[in-house]
N, C-alpha and C positions, 0 to 999 in steps of 0.2 A: 745896630742895637750894641750897647755896651752894658757889660755886666763887670762889677766891680766887687772884687773877693778879696778880704782882708787875710793875710798870712801872718807868720812869725816875722816882724820887721819890715814886711813890704806889702803892697797892694798888687794884685793881679788883675788887670784890665783886658777883658776880652770882646773884641769886636767883631762882627757879622762879616760875612765873605761875598757879599752881592756881587756877582759876575767872575768868582773866581771857579777855579776847576771843583770839581764835584768833590774830589779827595780831600780838597783843603776845609778843614772845620772850623777854623776861628783862627785869628791873628792875636798874639797877647803882647802885654807890656808889663813890665815891673816896675813900680812905683816905690821906691826906698823911702821907709817912713822914719827909721832910727838909724844910728851910726853915722860913720863919716860920709856916707853917699846920701844922706837925707837930703830930700827936695829934688833929686835927681830920677829920671826915668830910662830903662833900657828898653827900647822897642824892637822889633824885627823879629820875635818868637813865632813860630807857626804850628799849628796842631794839623796833623794829616792822619787820614784813614788809611791804614794799611792793612787790608784784610780785616779781621776781628779786632786789632789792636789800634791804638792811638800813638802816633809817635810825635815827639817835640824836637822841632828844629832850631837851632840857636840862630840868632842875626849873624849874617854874612859880612864881612869884608867889603866895603865899596871900593871903586877904583876912580881915579881922577880920567882917565882914558875911556873914552866911549866906545861902546862894544867890544870891551875887553871881557870876555868870559872869565869867571873865576875858575880859579884852579884849585883841584884838592891838595896840591904840594904848596900853594900860598895862603891855604888856611892854617892857622895855628892848630895844632893838637889840643883840644879842649876836653877836659875831663876833672875828674875828682868829686869827693863827697860836696862841697859847695854847689857846683854845677848841678848834681843829681838832685839836692835839696830843691833847687829854683824849679828845675824840670817836675818834679813831684808836687810841688806848689801849684805849678800850671796847670797839670793834668787834675788835681784835686779841684780846682776852681771850675776846670771843665766839666767834670762828673757831677758838679752841684747844679749846674746851670738847669 
């Protein structure tokens, strides 16, 4: 099941989680509708249930080496108001579901 929700400058697509862990609520994609990223999609966001709250995790870096576990040190520090706006849009789309 795919749900599409329009937001400011992009659309959020939520996919079902058939066969995934129970705490995984949905997988999300962002489709950019305006600006320099028009036509591109950012995939790999996940919505997780953590007690009474819902958490959004960003896409992770992939590795060309098989069986290499992602390290916290290898991940860039991602934060800021722009990322928080994306997370808020994903959470808003999930709450409208």
